[in-house]
N, C-alpha and C positions, 0 to 999 in steps of 0.2 A: 503496498500500499505506499503509493507518495503524498505522505503529511509533512507537515513543516515539524521542527525540533521539538516544540513545547506540546503540539500535538500527540506526537509520539510520546512523551513524558508523561502528559494526562492520559493515554489509553491503555501503557504499561501501570501506570499508579493504578488508575479504574480497575484493571484485570486482578491486579494485588488486593484491592480494597472487596472486592466482589469473592475473593477466595474467602476470606473470614468471615466467617457466621457469625460474629458477634457485631459484625458493622452492621447498623441498619439503615446508615445512608452514605452507600460508596461512592455515590457519584459527588455528592457534598465535602467528601473527603477527600478526593483525589483533585476537585476543584479547589479547593482550600490549600493543597499542597502545592499545586502549581502556581498559583498566586503569593504563596510565601515563596518560593526559588526564584519566581521570573520577577515579581514587583518587590516584597517586603523586604527580602535579603539584600537587594542592590540598594535600595531606599535605604535602610539603615546603614549602609556601607558610607553610602554619600552624608549621609546626616553625620557621621561620627569624624568623617574626614574635616567636613566644615568645623565641627567643634573642635579638632585637635589642630586643626590650622588657624583658628578664631581664639587659641589660647597664645598666641604671640602678637595676635592684634590690639594695636593700642586704643581700637575705637570700641572695645567692648571691654567691660569691667570683670573682673572675676565672678562679681556676683550676677552678672547677667547671662554670663555661661553657667555658672549654676541652676539660673532656673531654667536655660533651656537644653539640660540635660535631666530634667526630671520627669518623671510621669507622666506630669500634666502635661507634657510636650510629647511625651513618647504614646501615650495611649489614644489621644484624637490624631497623631498622624497615623497609627496601625490602623484605627479605625478607615480612615479616607484610602490608604491604600488597600484595605480591603475591600470596600465600595467599588474603589475602581477597578478592582482585578474582578469582581464580579459583574461589572456592567459591561468589561471588554471579555472576558471568558464565558458567560454563561451562555450566550446565543451561540457561541463559536461552537462550545462542546455538547450543546444540548442535544444534536442529532446522533451522537454515540451513546448519548444514555438510553434512547429508543430502542437503538441496535446492540444488545450486549454483541451477537457474534464477531462485531468488529474486535472489540477490545480484548478478544479470546486469542485473536492471531499475536497477541503481545504479551502474554501468559505464557511465559517458559522463564526456567531457572537462568536463563541468559537475561531475560526482562529482568528478572529481581536484582541480579547483580547492577545489571546497568543502572538502574533506578538507583540502587545503594551509594555507586559511585559517583553518579551526577549528583544526588543532594550532599554526600560527603565532600565533594568538591566546591559546591556553590556555598555550602556553609565555612569553607577552610578559606576560601578567597574573600567571599565577604565580611568574615567575622574575625579574621587573623590576618592576611595578607594586605588588603588594602589597607586598614588601619594602620599596619606597621608601617607603610609605605607611606603615609601620610606623618606618621610621627618621623621616619626618615628625612622628608622632604625639608619638614618643617625645623627639626632642631638640629639636622646634623649638615644638610645643603645649605640651608637661610640662616 
């Protein structure tokens, strides 16, 4: 099947969620994971870059930076990203919800390994590599 990388990730994750008998909403589970991997983690990485590079900015005080790094900012930002992801992906992936045979093509041990490594790479890059590069650029280069 010729589909994009996000659609393949969704179909693999949807097939995995459908295998779990305790999961009563496999479509929503797969959709939320795609939103987290495709939007939420990269958004958090960009926000962390903004916060890290702002530490050296004379325009913002330490108190202002502390306020921007609180849950009062993170929770609404996460909800906005979730809403944007649902608006972007709900209709795109809904056709696969009605035909479960399509996701069955992505239900193999190889596909489960691919899901694991894609998710692990995304978490590592967005959670460690990008913020670490921001620290290096902010404090060691400039």
